[in-house]
C-alpha positions as CSV (number, residue, x, y, z in Angstrom):
1,M,121.6,133.7,134.4
2,T,118.9,130.2,134.7
3,D,116.5,132.1,134.2
4,I,117.7,134.0,131.1
5,A,119.3,130.9,129.5
6,A,115.7,129.0,129.6
7,K,114.2,131.5,128.2
8,A,116.6,131.7,125.7
9,E,116.4,128.4,124.5
10,R,113.1,128.4,124.4
11,P,111.4,128.7,120.4
12,S,109.7,131.2,119.1
13,I,106.2,130.6,118.6
14,M,107.1,130.6,114.7
15,T,109.8,127.9,115.3
16,F,107.4,126.3,117.2
17,V,104.4,126.4,114.5
18,K,106.9,125.6,111.6
19,A,108.5,122.5,113.9
20,N,104.5,121.1,114.3
21,I,103.5,122.4,110.9
22,R,101.3,119.2,110.2
23,D,99.4,119.3,113.7
24,Y,98.4,123.3,113.0
25,A,98.0,122.6,109.2
26,L,95.2,120.0,109.9
27,L,93.6,121.9,112.2
28,L,93.1,125.2,110.6
29,S,92.4,122.8,107.1
30,L,89.4,121.7,109.3
31,A,88.5,125.0,109.7
32,A,89.1,126.0,106.3
33,I,86.7,123.7,104.8
34,M,83.7,124.2,107.3
35,V,84.0,127.9,106.6
36,F,84.1,127.1,103.2
37,F,81.0,124.8,102.9
38,Q,78.7,127.1,105.6
39,I,79.1,129.9,103.1
40,T,78.7,127.9,100.1
41,T,75.9,126.4,101.3
42,K,74.1,129.6,102.4
43,G,74.5,128.4,106.3
44,I,72.9,125.2,105.9
45,L,76.0,123.1,106.8
46,F,76.0,124.5,111.0
47,T,72.5,124.3,111.4
48,P,71.4,121.8,114.6
49,L,69.8,119.6,112.4
50,N,72.6,119.1,109.4
51,M,75.2,118.9,112.5
52,T,73.6,116.4,114.0
53,N,73.4,114.4,110.6
54,I,76.9,114.7,109.7
55,I,78.0,113.1,113.9
56,L,75.3,110.3,112.5
57,Q,76.6,109.9,109.4
58,N,80.2,109.8,110.5
59,S,79.9,108.0,113.4
60,Y,81.1,104.0,112.0
61,I,84.1,105.7,110.0
62,V,85.3,107.3,113.1
63,I,85.0,104.1,115.1
64,M,86.6,102.1,112.6
65,A,89.4,104.7,112.0
66,L,90.4,104.6,115.8
67,G,91.5,100.3,115.2
68,M,92.7,101.4,111.9
69,L,95.3,103.9,113.2
70,L,96.8,101.2,115.4
71,I,96.7,99.1,112.2
72,I,98.8,101.8,110.6
73,V,101.3,102.7,113.3
74,A,102.4,98.7,113.7
75,G,102.9,99.2,109.4
76,H,100.1,97.2,108.6
77,I,96.8,98.0,106.4
78,D,93.1,96.4,106.7
79,L,91.0,96.6,103.6
80,S,88.3,93.8,104.7
81,V,86.9,96.4,107.6
82,G,84.2,98.1,104.9
83,F,82.4,94.4,104.4
84,L,83.4,93.0,107.4
85,S,80.9,95.7,109.2
86,G,78.6,94.4,106.7
87,F,79.2,91.4,107.8
88,I,78.4,91.7,110.8
89,G,75.3,93.8,110.0
90,A,74.1,90.7,108.4
91,I,74.2,88.8,111.6
92,A,72.4,91.2,113.0
93,G,69.8,91.4,110.8
94,V,68.9,87.2,110.4
95,L,69.2,86.9,114.9
96,M,67.2,90.0,115.3
97,V,64.5,89.9,112.0
98,T,64.8,86.7,110.3
99,N,66.3,83.5,112.4
100,P,66.6,80.2,110.1
101,L,66.9,78.6,113.6
102,W,63.9,79.0,115.3
103,P,60.3,80.2,115.0
104,A,60.1,84.1,114.0
105,D,58.1,84.7,117.3
106,L,61.4,83.8,119.2
107,K,63.3,86.4,117.6
108,M,66.8,87.4,119.7
109,G,67.1,90.0,121.6
110,T,69.1,93.4,121.0
111,V,71.3,92.7,123.6
112,P,72.3,88.5,123.4
113,A,72.4,89.7,119.1
114,V,74.7,92.5,120.0
115,I,76.9,90.3,122.1
116,I,77.4,87.7,119.8
117,C,78.2,90.3,116.6
118,L,80.9,91.4,118.8
119,S,82.1,88.3,119.8
120,V,82.0,87.2,115.8
121,G,83.8,90.5,114.5
122,T,86.7,90.1,117.3
123,A,87.5,86.4,116.5
124,I,87.3,87.1,113.2
125,G,89.7,90.2,113.4
126,A,92.1,87.7,115.6
127,F,92.1,85.1,112.7
128,Q,93.5,87.8,110.3
129,G,95.9,88.6,112.8
130,W,96.8,85.3,113.4
131,F,97.4,84.8,109.8
132,V,99.3,88.2,109.8
133,A,101.8,87.0,112.8
134,R,102.1,83.6,112.3
135,F,103.0,83.1,108.1
136,R,104.0,86.7,107.8
137,I,101.7,87.0,104.8
138,P,101.4,90.6,104.3
139,A,98.1,92.5,105.7
140,F,97.1,93.7,102.3
141,I,97.3,89.9,100.9
142,V,95.1,88.6,103.7
143,T,92.4,91.6,104.5
144,L,92.1,92.0,100.9
145,A,90.6,88.2,100.7
146,G,89.0,88.8,103.7
147,M,87.2,91.6,102.1
148,L,85.9,89.1,99.8
149,V,84.9,86.4,101.4
150,Y,82.9,88.5,103.9
151,R,81.2,90.1,101.0
152,G,80.5,86.8,99.7
153,L,78.9,85.7,102.9
154,M,77.0,89.2,103.2
155,I,75.3,88.6,100.1
156,A,74.5,84.6,100.7
157,M,73.2,85.2,104.1
158,L,71.3,88.1,103.2
159,S,69.9,86.4,99.6
160,G,70.1,89.7,98.3
161,R,67.2,91.4,99.7
162,N,67.2,94.3,103.0
163,L,66.4,92.4,106.5
164,G,64.3,94.9,108.5
165,P,63.6,97.0,110.6
166,F,65.5,96.2,113.7
167,P,63.4,96.5,116.9
168,E,63.2,99.8,118.3
169,S,66.0,99.5,121.4
170,F,68.4,98.3,118.6
171,Q,67.8,101.4,116.2
172,A,68.4,103.3,119.4
173,L,72.0,102.5,119.0
174,S,72.4,105.1,116.5
175,N,69.2,107.3,115.8
176,G,67.9,107.2,119.3
177,Y,69.4,110.8,121.8
178,V,70.4,111.1,124.9
179,P,67.4,112.3,127.5
180,D,67.2,116.1,128.4
181,F,67.6,115.3,132.4
182,L,67.5,119.0,133.4
183,A,64.4,119.8,131.1
184,F,62.9,121.9,134.5
185,M,66.3,124.5,134.1
186,A,65.7,125.3,130.5
187,P,63.3,126.6,128.1
188,Q,61.1,124.6,125.8
189,G,63.3,123.7,122.7
190,I,67.2,124.6,124.5
191,N,68.7,120.7,125.9
192,M,69.9,121.7,128.8
193,F,71.3,118.2,129.2
194,A,73.7,119.1,126.5
195,L,75.0,122.2,127.5
196,V,76.1,120.8,130.8
197,V,77.8,118.3,129.1
198,G,79.6,119.9,126.7
199,A,80.7,123.0,129.7
200,I,81.8,119.4,131.5
201,V,83.5,118.0,128.6
202,T,85.3,121.7,127.9
203,F,86.5,122.2,131.5
204,L,88.1,118.7,131.7
205,I,90.0,119.3,128.1
206,I,91.2,122.7,129.5
207,W,92.0,121.2,132.5
208,S,93.9,117.5,131.3
209,N,95.6,120.4,128.9
210,W,96.7,122.4,132.2
211,K,98.1,119.9,134.0
212,A,99.9,118.0,131.1
213,R,101.4,121.4,130.4
214,V,102.5,122.3,134.5
215,L,104.1,118.4,134.2
216,E,105.8,119.7,131.3
217,Q,106.8,122.7,132.7
218,A,108.5,120.3,135.8
219,H,110.6,118.3,133.8
220,G,111.8,121.3,131.9
221,M,109.7,119.6,128.6
222,A,107.7,122.2,127.8
223,E,108.4,123.8,124.5
224,E,104.9,125.3,123.3
225,P,105.0,128.8,123.6
226,M,102.5,130.1,126.4
227,E,101.2,132.7,124.1
228,L,100.2,129.8,121.6
229,F,98.9,127.4,124.4
230,Y,96.4,129.6,125.7
231,A,95.5,130.9,121.9
232,R,95.1,126.7,121.3
233,N,93.0,125.8,124.5
234,V,90.7,129.3,123.9
235,L,90.2,128.1,120.6
236,I,89.4,124.5,122.0
237,A,86.8,125.7,124.5
238,A,85.1,128.3,122.3
239,A,84.7,124.7,119.6
240,F,83.3,122.7,122.1
241,L,80.8,125.4,123.5
242,A,79.3,126.5,120.2
243,F,79.2,122.8,119.5
244,S,77.3,121.8,122.3
245,W,74.8,125.2,121.7
246,I,74.4,123.5,118.2
247,M,73.1,120.6,119.5
248,A,70.9,121.3,122.6
249,N,68.8,123.7,120.0
250,H,68.0,120.1,118.1
251,R,67.3,117.3,120.3
252,G,70.8,117.1,122.1
253,L,73.6,114.5,122.2
254,P,72.6,111.4,119.8
255,N,73.6,108.0,121.7
256,V,76.2,107.7,119.4
257,L,78.1,110.0,119.8
258,I,78.4,109.4,123.8
259,T,79.7,105.9,122.0
260,M,82.1,107.6,119.4
261,F,83.0,110.3,122.4
262,A,83.8,107.5,125.1
263,L,85.9,105.0,122.6
264,V,88.1,108.3,121.5
265,A,88.9,108.8,125.2
266,L,89.7,105.2,125.1
267,F,91.9,104.6,122.6
268,M,93.9,108.2,123.5
269,F,94.9,106.8,126.9
270,I,96.0,103.5,125.0
271,T,98.0,104.8,122.8
272,T,99.4,107.6,125.3
273,R,99.4,106.0,128.9
274,T,99.7,102.0,128.4
275,T,102.6,99.7,127.9
276,F,100.6,98.2,124.9
277,G,100.2,101.5,122.5
278,R,104.1,102.1,123.4
279,R,105.1,98.7,121.9
280,V,102.7,99.4,119.1
281,Y,104.6,102.6,118.2
282,A,107.9,100.5,118.8
283,M,106.8,98.1,116.1
284,G,105.7,100.2,113.9
285,G,109.3,102.1,113.5
286,N,111.3,99.3,114.1
287,E,109.5,95.7,114.1
288,K,113.0,94.0,114.0
289,A,114.5,95.9,116.5
290,A,111.1,95.6,118.5
291,R,111.3,92.1,118.5
292,L,115.1,91.6,119.4
293,S,114.1,94.3,122.6
294,G,111.9,91.1,123.6
295,L,108.2,92.3,122.6
296,N,106.3,89.5,121.9
297,T,105.3,91.0,118.1
298,E,103.0,88.1,117.2
299,R,101.1,88.8,120.0
300,I,100.5,92.7,119.3
301,T,99.7,92.0,115.6
302,I,97.0,89.2,116.8
303,A,95.6,92.3,119.6
304,I,95.6,95.4,116.8
305,F,94.0,92.9,114.5
306,A,91.1,91.6,117.3
307,I,90.7,95.2,118.3
308,M,90.2,96.3,114.7
309,G,87.3,93.1,114.3
310,A,85.2,94.3,117.6
311,L,85.2,97.7,116.2
312,S,83.9,97.4,112.7
313,A,81.5,94.9,114.6
314,L,80.1,97.5,116.4
315,A,80.7,100.2,113.1
316,G,78.5,97.6,111.2
317,L,75.9,97.7,114.1
318,V,75.5,101.3,114.0
319,Y,75.3,101.5,110.3
320,A,72.7,98.9,110.6
321,A,71.1,100.6,113.0
322,R,71.0,104.2,111.0
323,L,69.2,102.6,107.7
324,N,67.8,100.2,110.2
325,S,67.9,97.1,107.9
326,A,70.7,95.0,107.4
327,Q,71.4,95.5,103.6
328,P,73.5,93.2,100.9
329,K,75.4,96.4,99.9
330,A,76.9,97.4,102.9
331,G,80.1,98.2,103.8
332,A,81.2,98.8,100.1
333,G,83.7,102.1,100.2
334,L,83.4,102.2,103.7
335,E,87.7,101.0,103.8
336,L,88.3,103.9,101.8
337,D,86.9,106.2,104.4
338,V,88.3,105.1,107.4
339,I,92.3,104.7,105.4
340,A,91.8,108.2,104.0
341,A,90.9,109.6,107.5
342,C,93.5,108.4,108.9
343,F,96.3,109.3,106.5
344,I,95.0,112.9,106.4
345,G,95.0,112.8,110.0
346,G,98.4,112.3,110.1
347,A,99.2,109.0,110.3
348,A,102.6,108.2,108.3
349,V,103.1,105.5,105.3
350,T,105.6,104.0,106.9
351,G,103.9,103.0,110.2
352,G,105.1,104.6,113.9
353,V,103.7,107.6,113.5
354,G,99.5,108.9,114.5
355,K,97.5,110.0,117.1
356,I,93.9,110.0,117.5
357,T,93.0,113.2,117.7
358,G,94.6,113.8,114.1
359,V,92.7,110.3,113.0
360,V,89.1,112.1,114.2
361,I,90.0,115.5,112.4
362,G,90.5,113.8,109.7
363,A,87.6,111.7,109.8
364,F,85.5,114.7,110.1
365,I,87.6,116.4,107.1
366,M,86.0,114.1,105.1
367,G,82.7,113.6,106.6
368,V,82.0,117.6,106.3
369,M,83.5,117.4,102.6
370,N,80.8,114.6,101.7
371,N,78.4,116.4,103.5
372,G,78.9,119.7,102.2
373,M,79.4,118.5,98.3
374,G,75.8,116.5,98.9
375,I,74.6,120.2,99.9
376,M,76.0,121.9,97.0
377,G,74.7,119.2,94.4
378,I,77.9,117.6,93.2
379,G,77.8,114.6,91.6
380,I,79.6,111.2,93.6
381,D,81.9,111.4,90.3
382,W,83.7,114.6,91.2
383,Q,83.3,113.8,94.5
384,Q,85.5,110.9,94.2
385,V,87.7,113.0,92.6
386,I,87.8,115.7,94.7
387,K,88.8,113.6,98.1
388,G,91.2,111.2,95.9
389,A,92.9,114.7,95.2
390,V,92.7,115.4,99.3
391,L,94.3,112.0,100.3
392,M,97.3,112.4,97.6
393,L,97.9,115.8,99.0
394,A,97.8,114.8,102.9
395,V,100.3,111.7,101.6
396,F,102.5,113.9,100.0
397,L,103.0,116.6,102.9
398,D,103.7,114.0,104.8
399,V,106.4,112.5,103.0
400,Y,107.5,115.9,102.2
401,F,107.7,117.1,105.2
402,K,109.3,114.4,106.5
403,N,112.4,114.4,103.9
404,K,112.5,117.8,104.5
405,P,116.2,118.8,106.3
């Protein structure tokens, strides 16, 4: 009788899909957009070179979106991330290309310059968070002021000119590739290391999903129908293995892809398995209740803004390394793509809701759209119109499904 009752209580596939429509709609949207542009670009989208370009072009968006999710979940917003990343790139240019503090032949090396830039970004983020937390000034105002300040400092520091080129060791941060340590095992033109890494990552993801499923079943919490669970994991495995094959047919795994993947894994762990992550979500759900329950909301606010500052600095370094120069227009408009990626990825406007996987998918939806429309020759004006419409639709759907009885 118990087994019969348990089976009766389990939701059907359609019921479960309706209850989780936003997550499935996001995946289906990304798949539909990729298929659409693969057709309209006559097969260019999925070529190894173009897929690598999509990774390189959107790596800094994904990096900043991870921190922005914490900011939005906590009920805040950060408008300064674009020009903060450009300002950090300018600092890197001054330190490594032309340093006014010592002779040109004593330019700072890559490692100390990167450490200084990351430290400056973290300190700036913490400083902004302190204003928000201590004086209760809306984050919108604090970061808007910061955006103007960093833009002015960047232009003043660069004197309206580009600084470059950077050392090759610094360029490798964005433009470098992981060597094929298994080249002896594969025919020429195939990066065996990329295939092996892709297979290992795919196995780990499927194994992790299976372990989570077993744990849910042991506690009677498994709601996803088994058929849907199998289908979802088969599609995940197929996508990762196909992506690995595409990368293996070019130059292998870009360094920035490894960095991005490591950060995604780290932030998934932080948001789902740590006390700090749970406190951020609790504060975003109801800050007053969180504060009354004993949470130090000021410290949490400063911490998430410091994390955002560090990620903005890292994104600025990746951006500068990709362009091989520090430019006075760097970072313009990046904050809009970062915020859009979060909202398209399912983050709630009111805070308290959002997933790392959704943000990554949202970032790549924006990235594939930018890349595909560029290949099709659509002007920047209409690109902005289309991206704005997609963002508006995402926010509308979020509010609609939240208010739907």
